[in-house]
N, C-alpha and C positions, 0 to 999 in steps of 0.2 A: 895497640902499642906497635905492632909490626908495621901496619899501614902508615902510621904517622912517622915512624923512623925512616921508611923508604921515601916518604915525601920530603922530609927535612934533613935527614942524615945528621940529626943532632939530638942527643939524649935529653938535654935541658928543655928543648922545645917539646919533646914527647911528654916530659913530666908536667909542663905547664898545660898542655892539651888534656892530659889525664885529670888534673885537678879541676879544670873547667868543665869537662864533660860529665864527671861523676860528682862534682860539687863536694870535694873532700880536701883536707889540708895536706894529706900525705900522698906520695906517689911512689911507684916502683923505683928502686935505685938503678944506677948505671949498670951494675953487674947483672941485675935481673933483666933489664931491657936487652942488653947485648946477648945474653944467653938465649932468650926467647927468639930473638932475630936469627941467631945462628942455628937454633933448633929448627925453625921454620924453613930456613934455606936448605938445610940438609935432609930433613924428614918430611917437609910439606905440612907440618902441624906443630903446634906449641904444647900439646898435651904430652905428659911423660909417657914414655914407652914402657909397657909392662914387661917384666923379666921373662925370658924364654922366647921361643919363636912361635908364631901362629901356625896352626895346623889346619889343613882343609878337612872336608867331611870324611873322605876316604881314609886319610891318615889318622884322624881322630878315632874312627871306628877301630882301626888296628890298635891304637893306644888303649882304647877301652877294653878290647878283648884281652890284651896283654895284662892290664891291671886286674881284670876279673880273674884271669888264670892265676896270677901271683897271689892275690888275696885269698882265693879259694884254697890254695896249697898252704899258705902261711898267713892266717888271719891276724897274727900279731905284728906283721911287718908295718913299719911306720910309713907315713905318707911320703916323707922325704926320700927314703930308700926305695920306695915303690916308683917314685918319679924318676930317680936315677936309673933304675933297672929298665924302664921302658923308654928312656930318653926323652922325657918331657919335663915341663916345669912343675913346681910344687902346686901352684894355683890350678893348673889344668888337671893334675891328678886328683886334687881335693874336690874340684868341681865334678869330675866323673864319678868319684866314689859316692858323693852325697846326692847330686842331682840326677845322675843317670843310672847308677847301680843301686841307689836308695839304701846305702849301708849306713849304719850308725856305730859310733865307737863305744862299746860297752866295757866296763871294768870287770876284773875278776871278782868273784864272790868268795869271801873268806869263810872257812868252816873248820871244825875241829879235825885234827888228824886222827884217824882210827888205826889201831894196831891190828895185827893179824888175828888175835884172839877176840877182838871186839865184835866182829861180824857175826860169829856164832851166838854170842850173848844177846845181841840185838834181835836175831832171828828167834831165839828161844823166848825172849820177852814178848815178841809179836805174837807167837803162838799162844803163850799164856794169856795175853790180853784178849785174843779172839775167843778163847775158851770161856771167858767170864760171862755172866749174865748181861743182858742188853742194857740194864740200868747202871752198870759198873762205873761208867764215866762220871756219873753224878756224885759218886761217893769216894773218889780219889782225891786225897789231900796232897798237893804238891807244895814243897817248901823250897826256899832259897834265901841266900844272904847277899848283901851288897854293902859296899862302902859308900858313904855320902860325904863329900868334902865340904867343910864348913868355911874354909878360907876363900875369900872372894878372888876369883880368877882375874888376871890382868893380861891383856893382849897388847904387847908393846908395838905390834905392827899397826893396830887400829887406833891407839891412843896417841893423839898429837896435841901440841901446844903451839899456837901461832904467835911468835914473838920476834922482836927486832934483833935480839941477841939470845944466846943460849941461856935458858933459865937454870936455876939451881934446884928446882923442884924434884923431889924423889918420892917413890912409892916404896914404903917399907914392906917387906915380905918375909915371913918366917922361913927358916931353913927347911922345916918339914910342915906340910899343910895339916891343919887340924881336920880330923875326920871321925866319923862315927859308924860303927858296924850295926847294921839293921837286919833283923830276921823277920820273915813273913811267910805265911802259908795260905793257900787259897784252895777252895773247892768250887764246884759248880754253883753253889748257892750262898757261900759266905767267905769272909776273910778272917783268918786267925792272925792277929797282930796289928801293927808291927811291934816288935820287941827290940829295945835298944841296948846293946852291950856297951857298958862303960869301959870295959877293959878288953884286952886281947882274948879272943875266943879260944878256949881249950876244951877238952872233953868234960871236965868237971863243971865249968860254967855253962856249957851247952846242955848237959844233962839237967842241971838245976833249972834252966829255962824251960825245958820240956816238962819237968815235974811241977814247977810252981806256976808257970804261965800257960803253956799250951794245953796240958792235960785237963786242968779245971775247966777251961773254955770248951773243950771237946765233950766233957761230961754233961755240960748244960745244953748240948746239941741234940735235937731229936734224931732218932734212929742212929745213935752213935755207934752201935755195934756193927753197922754196915760199912763204916768208913775204912778205907785203905790209907796208909801213910807212906809217903815217898820223901827221900832226902838224897842229896847227891853224894859224891865220893870224897868230900873233904875229910881230912884226917880226924877232926873232932867228931864227925858223924860215924865214921867206920871203926871207932875205938870199941873195944870189947864191952865196956860197961854200958855204952849207949846202945849198941846193937842188942845186948841182952835185955835192957829195959824195954826197948821198943818191941822186941819179940814177945816179952811177957805181957805187955799191954794190948798189942794188936794181934798176936798170934800169927796165923797164916796171912793175915791182911797187911802185914808189914813187908814192904819191898826192901829187903835187906841188901847188903853190898854184893851178895852173890847173885841176886835176881836183877837188880837195877844195872843196866849196861853202863859201863864207864864211858866218859867223854861223849855224853849224849844230851847236850842242852836242847836239841831239837825235840826231845820227847817231853820236856818240862814246859808247861804253858807259862810258868813264871818268867821264863827267859824272854817272852815276847812283849809283855807289858808290865813286868814287875817294877821296873824303874819308875814308870808313870804313876803307878798306884802309890808307891812309897814316897815319891816326891810330893804328890798332892797331900798325903797324910802328914808328911813332915812339915809342909808349909802351914797346914791348918793348926798343927800342934804349936808351932812357933808363934803364930798370931794369937793364940788363945792364952799364952803364958805371959 
């Protein structure tokens, strides 16, 4: 393009030569041709200049050391602010962080906030657990509950319709999603549940579930007298009537609200794969009905 323009000094002839050389119907416009010629005459090349200024090896090493010092002191500093602080471009700072310093951007991990009194309870529970016989983990029944939403989710960002004009199609969605409350308990060798609550869970309905559903299943289990029972600190679980019934049935093998540390989902194995178990069970139940 540049060579032909300097030979002819005519954009139309450049376009004709372009179509002939590359056997195409379209060619660069006048504006494109003149811009590339001007860029070549000023910079000696037609490629776009990258933002920022180039740095030599010695200066790049200084920039690298500066970035390393900044990130070591403040790991949460953004690439753009880091580049401004050391006086380099964004792309150079990013290249140094990834290719030379071999750093990766990690996200914060979320966890439950513990109160001052929780640490002592967790420590007491750890000492109690270590004082149990070696086969105790086999006989701990951990329970948990979760909501499963029955309303089909709709993502407006991913759902698109390709039309010549705006369609009138709509997706009706209820004001409140339909959901079901599911309870389940697991031990090392079996699953108790799931149990579906048709109504809001309160202490009376939860106790009735334990009496009519969970306890008969446990009575049919071998070595039932060796089992411990755990539940979290939900208000229905910590009510007096529920705590009294569990203490009567399990005795010292009931992890009551005084023993089980609050805000401790990391101690309950249900938190790690509970949703997968119940999702599979729920799908099987729906398909068989």
